C-alpha positions in Angstrom: -43.8 15.7 -18.8 -42.4 18.6 -16.7 -40.5 21.3 -18.5 -36.9 21.8 -17.6 -35.3 25.2 -17.1 -32.1 24.4 -19.0 -32.1 22.7 -22.3 -29.7 19.8 -22.4 -26.9 19.7 -25.0 -27.0 16.9 -27.5 -24.3 14.2 -26.8 -22.5 14.9 -30.0 -22.2 18.6 -29.1 -20.6 17.9 -25.7 -16.9 17.5 -25.1 -15.8 14.0 -24.4 -15.5 13.2 -20.7 -12.0 13.3 -19.2 -10.2 10.0 -19.3 -9.9 8.6 -15.8 -7.0 6.3 -16.3 -4.8 5.2 -19.2 -5.1 1.7 -20.4 -2.6 -0.9 -19.3 -0.7 -3.1 -21.7 -0.4 -6.7 -20.5 2.9 -8.5 -20.7 3.0 -11.9 -22.6 2.9 -13.8 -19.3 -0.1 -11.8 -18.2 -1.8 -12.5 -21.5 -1.1 -16.2 -21.1 -2.6 -16.1 -17.6 -5.7 -14.4 -18.8 -6.1 -17.0 -21.6 -5.8 -19.8 -19.1 -8.5 -18.2 -16.9 -10.8 -18.0 -20.0 -10.1 -21.7 -20.9 -11.0 -22.7 -17.3 -14.3 -20.8 -17.6 -15.0 -22.5 -21.0 -14.3 -19.5 -23.2 -12.1 -19.7 -26.3 -10.4 -16.3 -25.6 -10.1 -14.0 -22.6 -12.7 -11.2 -22.0 -12.3 -7.9 -20.4 -12.8 -9.3 -16.9 -10.0 -11.8 -17.3 -7.7 -9.1 -18.4 -8.7 -6.8 -15.6 -8.2 -9.5 -12.9 -4.7 -10.2 -14.3 -3.8 -6.5 -14.5 -5.1 -5.9 -10.9 -3.1 -8.9 -9.6 0.1 -7.4 -11.0 -0.7 -4.0 -9.5 -1.2 -5.6 -6.1 2.2 -7.3 -6.3 4.0 -4.0 -7.1 2.1 -2.3 -4.3 3.1 -5.0 -1.8 6.8 -4.6 -2.9 6.6 -0.9 -2.3 5.1 -1.3 1.1 7.6 -3.9 2.1 10.5 -1.6 1.3 9.0 1.3 3.3 8.1 -0.9 6.2 11.7 -2.3 6.3 13.1 1.2 6.4 10.6 2.4 9.1 11.0 -0.7 11.2 14.8 -0.4 11.1 14.5 3.3 12.2 12.1 2.3 14.9 14.3 -0.4 16.2 17.4 1.9 16.4 15.3 4.5 18.2 13.9 2.0 20.6 17.4 0.6 21.4 18.7 4.1 22.0 15.8 4.9 24.3 16.3 1.7 26.3 20.0 2.3 26.7 19.3 5.9 27.9 16.7 4.6 30.3 19.0 1.9 31.6 21.8 4.4 32.2 19.4 6.6 34.1 18.2 3.7 36.3 21.8 2.7 37.1 22.7 6.3 37.9 19.6 6.5 40.2 20.5 3.4 42.0 24.1 4.3 42.6 23.3 7.9 43.7 20.6 6.6 46.0 23.0 4.2 47.7 25.6 6.8 48.6 22.9 9.1 50.3 21.7 6.3 52.6 23.1 6.3 56.2 25.2 3.3 57.1 23.3 1.0 59.5 24.9 0.3 62.8 
C-alpha cells in the first residue's frame, strides 16, 4: 500500500457532519397515505421510502400553490401593461391617419 502524506482522523475524533435538512413531521393524513402505500406493496407498515414519497408530494403541492399565486400576479400586471401599450399604439395610429389626411392635396 502507498503511504499517504496526511494521517486521517479517526471517525470518532471528527466533528459530526452538518445537517443538510431538518426532518419533516408527517400529518395524520400523510401517515395514513404512507400506510396505504405500504399495504399496496405488501408491507405491514410504511418504510422510509413511503414516508419520503408522501412528504415530497406535499412539498410539490405547496410549491405549485406558491407559483400559481405569483403567476396570477405577474399575468395580471402583464395584461394591464399590454392593454396600456395597445391603447397608446392605437391612439398613435389614429393620430397618424388623421394628420396624414389633412396634408394631402384635394384631388380635382
